[in-house]
C-alpha positions in Angstrom: 0.0 0.0 0.0 2.8 2.4 0.9 4.9 1.5 -2.2 2.0 2.4 -4.5 1.7 5.8 -3.0 5.4 6.5 -3.4 5.4 5.5 -7.1 2.5 7.8 -7.9 3.9 11.0 -6.1 6.2 12.3 -8.9 3.4 12.6 -11.5 2.2 16.2 -10.4 5.8 17.6 -10.8 6.0 16.3 -14.4 2.7 17.9 -15.2 3.8 21.3 -13.7 7.1 21.2 -15.7 5.2 20.5 -19.0 2.8 23.4 -18.3 5.7 25.9 -17.7 7.4 24.9 -21.0 4.1 25.5 -22.8 3.7 29.0 -21.3 7.3 29.9 -22.1 6.8 28.8 -25.7 3.6 31.0 -26.0 5.4 34.0 -24.5 8.3 33.6 -26.9 6.0 33.3 -29.9 4.2 36.5 -28.9 7.4 38.4 -28.4 8.5 37.3 -31.9 5.2 38.4 -33.3 5.4 41.9 -31.7 9.0 42.3 -33.0 7.9 41.3 -36.5 5.0 43.9 -36.4 7.3 46.6 -35.1 9.8 45.9 -37.9 7.0 46.1 -40.4 5.7 49.4 -39.0 9.3 50.9 -39.0 9.8 49.8 -42.6 6.5 51.3 -43.7 7.4 54.6 -41.9 10.8 54.8 -43.6 9.2 54.1 -47.0 6.5 56.7 -46.7 8.9 59.2 -45.3 11.2 58.8 -48.3 8.1 59.1 -50.6 7.0 62.3 -48.8 10.5 63.7 -49.2 10.3 63.1 -52.9 6.8 64.6 -53.1 7.8 68.2 -54.2 9.7 67.0 -57.2 6.9 64.5 -57.9 4.4 67.3 -57.7 6.5 69.4 -60.1 6.4 66.5 -62.6 2.7 65.8 -61.9 -0.3 67.5 -63.5 -0.6 71.3 -63.3 -2.7 72.9 -60.5 -5.3 75.6 -61.3 -4.6 78.7 -59.3 -5.6 82.4 -59.1 -2.9 85.1 -58.8 -2.6 88.7 -57.9 0.0 91.3 -58.8 2.4 92.7 -56.2 2.2 96.5 -56.4 3.8 99.6 -54.9 1.5 102.1 -53.2 0.6 104.0 -50.0 -0.5 102.0 -46.9 -2.3 103.6 -44.0 -1.3 102.2 -40.6 -4.5 102.1 -38.5 -5.5 100.9 -35.0 -9.0 99.9 -34.2 -11.0 100.0 -31.0 -14.5 100.0 -29.7 -15.6 103.5 -28.9 -18.5 105.4 -27.3 -20.1 108.5 -28.7 -20.2 111.4 -26.2 -21.8 114.8 -26.6 -19.6 117.8 -26.4 -22.1 119.4 -24.0 -25.3 118.2 -22.2 -27.4 120.4 -19.9 -30.2 119.5 -17.6 -32.5 122.5 -17.7 -33.6 123.0 -14.0 -35.7 125.9 -12.7 -33.9 128.5 -10.6 -37.1 129.3 -8.7 -39.9 127.2 -7.5 -43.5 127.6 -8.5 -46.4 126.5 -10.7 -45.4 125.7 -14.3 -47.6 127.8 -16.6 -46.3 127.1 -20.1 -44.0 124.7 -22.0 -42.8 126.5 -25.2 -40.7 123.8 -26.8 -41.5 120.8 -29.0 -39.8 117.6 -28.1 -36.8 116.9 -30.3 -36.5 120.4 -31.7 -33.3 122.3 -32.2 -32.9 125.2 -29.7 -30.4 128.0 -29.4 -28.8 129.2 -26.2 -31.2 131.7 -24.5 -34.4 130.4 -26.1 -37.3 130.4 -23.6 -38.4 126.8 -22.9 -41.0 127.2 -20.1 -42.6 129.8 -17.9 -43.3 129.7 -14.1 -46.1 131.8 -12.6 -44.4 135.3 -12.1 -47.0 137.0 -9.8 -45.3 136.1 -6.5 -42.0 137.4 -7.8 -43.5 140.6 -9.1 -44.9 141.3 -5.7 -41.5 140.6 -4.1 -39.9 143.0 -6.5 -42.4 145.7 -5.7 -41.8 145.3 -2.0 -38.1 145.5 -2.4 -38.3 148.6 -4.5 -40.6 150.2 -1.9 -38.2 149.5 0.9 -35.4 151.0 -1.3 -37.3 154.2 -1.8 -38.0 154.5 1.9 -34.4 154.1 2.9 -33.3 156.5 0.2 -35.7 159.1 1.5 -34.3 158.7 5.1 -30.8 159.0 3.8 -31.5 162.2 2.0 -33.2 163.7 5.1 -30.3 162.7 7.3 -27.8 164.3 4.8 -29.8 167.6 4.9 -29.8 167.5 8.7 -26.1 167.1 8.7 -25.7 170.1 6.3 -27.8 172.3 8.6 -25.9 171.2 11.7 -22.6 172.1 10.1 -23.9 175.5 8.9 -25.2 176.3 12.4 -21.9 175.3 14.0 -20.0 177.6 11.7 -22.3 180.6 12.4 -22.8 180.1 16.2 -19.9 178.9 18.3 -21.0 175.9 20.4 -24.4 176.1 18.6 -24.1 172.3 17.8 -22.0 169.9 19.8 -19.4 167.7 18.2 -21.2 164.7 19.6 -24.4 165.6 17.8 -22.5 166.0 14.5 -20.8 162.6 15.0 -24.2 161.0 15.7 -25.7 162.4 12.6 -22.8 161.2 10.5 -23.2 157.7 11.9 -26.9 157.8 11.1 -26.1 158.7 7.5 -23.8 155.8 7.3 -26.5 153.4 8.5 -29.0 154.7 5.9 -26.4 154.3 3.2 -25.8 150.7 4.2 -29.6 150.1 4.3 -29.9 151.6 0.8 -27.1 149.3 -0.5 -28.9 146.3 1.0 -32.2 147.4 -0.5 -30.6 147.7 -3.9 -29.3 144.2 -3.6 -32.7 142.9 -2.6 -34.2 144.7 -5.6 -31.6 143.1 -7.9 -32.3 139.6 -6.4 -36.1 140.1 -6.8 -35.6 141.1 -10.5 -33.4 138.1 -11.1 -36.0 135.8 -9.5 -38.6 137.3 -11.8 -36.4 136.7 -14.8 -35.9 133.1 -13.7 -39.7 132.5 -14.1 -38.8 132.4 -17.8 -36.7 129.2 -18.1 -34.1 129.5 -20.9 -31.9 127.0 -22.7 -28.4 127.3 -21.2 -26.7 125.9 -24.4 -27.7 125.3 -28.0 -28.5 121.8 -29.2 -31.3 119.3 -29.6 -33.9 119.1 -26.8 -35.1 115.8 -25.5 -38.4 114.5 -24.3 -40.5 116.6 -22.0 -39.8 116.0 -18.3 -42.8 117.8 -16.8 -46.2 119.1 -17.9 -47.8 122.5 -17.3 -49.8 122.8 -14.1 -47.2 121.0 -11.9 -45.2 122.7 -9.2 -41.6 122.7 -10.2 -38.8 122.8 -7.6 -35.2 123.9 -7.8 -34.3 120.6 -6.2 -35.9 118.5 -9.0 -33.1 116.2 -10.4 -34.7 115.8 -13.8 -35.4 119.4 -14.5 -37.9 120.4 -17.2 -35.8 119.3 -20.2 -32.4 118.1 -21.3 -30.5 119.8 -24.1 -27.7 117.9 -25.9 -25.2 119.5 -28.3 -24.9 117.0 -31.2 -22.7 119.0 -33.6 -19.8 118.7 -33.1 -19.7 115.4 -31.3 -16.9 113.2 -29.9 -16.0 109.5 -29.6 -14.0 108.1 -26.7 -11.9 105.0 -27.4 -8.9 103.2 -25.8 -5.5 102.6 -27.3 -3.0 100.0 -26.1 0.0 101.6 -24.4 2.4 99.8 -26.8 1.0 101.9 -29.6 0.8 105.2 -27.7 4.3 106.6 -28.5 3.7 106.5 -32.3 0.5 108.4 -31.8 2.0 110.9 -29.3 4.9 111.7 -31.5 2.7 112.9 -34.4 -0.1 114.4 -32.3 2.2 116.6 -30.3 3.9 117.9 -33.4 0.5 119.1 -34.6 -0.3 116.5 -37.2 -4.0 115.9 -37.9 -4.6 112.2 -37.3 -7.8 110.9 -39.0 -10.3 108.8 -37.2 -13.2 107.0 -38.9 -16.3 105.7 -37.1 -17.9 102.5 -38.4 -21.1 100.9 -37.3 -21.3 98.0 -34.9 -20.8 95.4 -37.7 -18.1 97.4 -39.5 -20.4 97.2 -42.5 -20.7 101.0 -43.2 -18.7 104.1 -42.5 -20.7 106.6 -40.3 -18.4 109.6 -40.1 -14.9 110.9 -40.4 -13.2 113.0 -37.8 -9.8 113.9 -36.2 -8.0 113.0 -33.0 -8.9 115.8 -30.5 -7.3 114.9 -27.2 -5.3 112.2 -25.3 -5.8 111.4 -21.7 -2.9 112.2 -19.2 -2.5 108.8 -17.7 -2.6 105.1 -18.6 -5.2 102.8 -17.0 -3.1 100.4 -14.9 -5.8 97.7 -14.9 -6.1 97.5 -18.7 -2.9 98.9 -20.0 -4.7 101.4 -22.2 -5.0 105.1 -22.6 -8.2 106.9 -23.5 -8.4 109.1 -26.6 -11.1 111.5 -27.8 -11.9 112.1 -31.5 -14.1 114.9 -32.7 -16.6 114.7 -35.6 -18.5 117.5 -37.3 -21.6 115.3 -37.3 -23.6 117.8 -39.3 -26.0 115.1 -40.4 -26.3 113.9 -36.7 -25.5 110.3 -37.7 -23.6 109.9 -34.5 -25.8 109.8 -31.3 -24.7 110.0 -27.7 -23.9 106.7 -26.0 -23.8 104.9 -29.3 -21.2 102.2 -29.7 -19.0 102.5 -32.8 -15.8 101.0 -34.1 -13.2 103.7 -34.3 -10.2 103.4 -36.6 -7.3 105.8 -36.0 -4.8 106.3 -38.9 -1.5 106.6 -37.1 0.6 107.1 -40.3 0.6 106.5 -44.0 3.5 104.5 -45.4 4.5 106.0 -48.8 5.4 103.9 -51.8 5.8 100.5 -50.1 5.5 97.0 -51.7 2.0 95.6 -51.1 0.8 92.0 -51.5 -2.7 90.5 -50.9 -3.0 88.9 -47.4 -4.5 85.8 -49.0 -1.2 85.0 -50.6 0.7 84.8 -47.3 1.5 81.4 -45.9 3.3 80.4 -42.7 6.0 77.8 -42.5 8.8 76.5 -40.2 11.1 79.2 -41.5 8.5 82.0 -41.3 6.1 83.6 -43.7 6.3 82.9 -47.5 4.4 83.1 -50.7 4.1 81.1 -53.9 5.3 83.4 -56.7 5.2 82.7 -60.5 8.6 82.2 -61.9 7.6 83.0 -65.5 7.4 79.5 -67.0 4.1 78.3 -65.5 5.7 77.2 -62.3 5.6 78.5 -58.8 8.5 79.1 -56.4 8.5 79.6 -52.7 9.6 83.1 -51.7 10.4 83.9 -48.1 9.2 87.4 -47.2 9.5 89.8 -44.3 6.2 91.3 -43.3 5.3 94.8 -42.2 1.9 96.1 -41.1 -1.3 94.4 -42.4 -5.0 95.3 -42.5 -6.4 91.9 -43.2 -6.7 92.5 -47.0 -3.2 93.8 -47.8 0.2 93.4 -46.2 3.4 95.5 -46.5 6.3 93.4 -47.8 9.5 94.7 -46.4 11.7 92.2 -48.4 11.3 89.2 -50.6 9.1 90.5 -53.4 9.2 93.2 -56.0 6.4 95.2 -57.7 5.1 93.4 -60.8 5.5 89.9 -59.5 2.4 87.7 -59.3 1.6 85.6 -56.3 -0.9 82.8 -55.8 -4.0 83.8 -53.8 -6.2 80.7 -54.5 -5.2 77.1 -54.7 -2.1 77.4 -52.4 -3.0 74.4 -50.4 -2.3 72.1 -53.3 1.1 73.6 -54.2 4.7 72.6 -53.7 7.9 74.4 -54.5 8.4 74.2 -58.3 4.9 72.9 -59.0 3.3 73.5 -62.4 0.3 75.7 -62.4 -2.5 77.0 -64.7 -3.4 80.6 -64.0 -7.2 81.2 -64.3 -9.6 83.8 -63.1 -10.5 83.2 -59.5 -14.0 82.3 -58.4 -14.3 85.5 -56.3 -13.3 88.3 -58.6 -10.0 88.9 -60.3 -7.5 90.1 -57.6 -5.3 91.6 -60.3 -3.8 94.2 -58.0 -2.9 93.9 -54.4 -4.2 97.4 -53.8 -7.5 96.9 -55.6 -10.3 97.4 -53.1 -12.7 95.4 -55.2 -10.5 92.3 -55.1 -12.1 89.3 -53.5 -15.7 90.3 -54.3 -17.9 88.0 -56.2 -19.3 89.3 -59.5 -22.7 87.9 -60.0 -23.6 87.2 -63.7 -26.6 88.9 -65.2 -30.0 87.2 -64.7 -30.2 86.3 -68.5 -26.9 84.4 -68.4 -27.9 82.5 -65.2 -31.2 81.5 -67.0 -29.3 80.3 -70.1 -27.0 78.2 -67.9 -30.0 76.7 -66.1 -31.6 75.7 -69.4 -28.4 74.2 -70.7 -28.3 71.9 -67.7 
């Protein structure tokens, strides 16, 4: 019984050994498979890399690519900075009553143009007429007392000269003091009369400035007070008018240098969508400090605004022309490409091929760019189809689909010319 157990014991060790050999073989086969796949991937990468390196020359030998071109020109280029601005009136006045009382009349029409001094409303003048009459009566009374005191002084002095000790010195001094009191009273009365007349004049409420009047603030029959914050009307001067906008401090020096030397810097106001020009003006003033929180400085431009196209608190896009570069090389912005070595363009080399030309850029306005080096006027550059080009590729120059950009300075470049309705109908029938 014991011998049978001893003979059967080694069997589990043999099975474990066989299982380990099987696992090792599977691992080895998987490692070999991974290595084989890695080698295949590496070989494919090397192959396609070499093919990609030969692509430019292959592209040059391949079929020609249809492109549109534009001519590089020489011309003037305005350097502008843009910012969002707010229209502000040159003067705004809240017309408030200077005296309190019942409002009898409103003489203006809402929205009308008024001049400085025009009567806009009237307050009941009767209480102020009575106050003026009272002040004038008190003035007349005190003037009469003054004249009588002066005559008494004259008699006292005459009597003292004729009769020695006829009038004492104390009596003369008292009379002179009384005259002084009456003169002071007359001065006070005259001031009160002037104030009463001024209050009476204030019952006619006049426009303090010229401009366009707003909506009515109060109706006749109401009691108006000098403390009313809204007043009876608001007058705003719309011509001229100003626009306040901010400029980054990095661009401040170029503006200051020209503004302080008296140059007239043009500012154009566009609508909110930049779709239309609203008005043209000039830079009027520059603030005396930079906003530390935003790193900008505020500027004020002035516009004639004779047509009143600009309205207070309106948001506009302001474009300030800092300077105009004269006779510089200009290329369309659509031709500019970016590469590892910097900006470049595809230029025609004269034999229906294109060549890569590295360029150094100056200012740009989104449609044109100043080329400081790399291109000359008269050269043609590709503006459409550049994504299919390589250095030395063959091209076929055709009219672009969005208007012929024949000149870099042509403002009409890039606009689609719609065919006449008759031609569109003929094409539809042909289909």
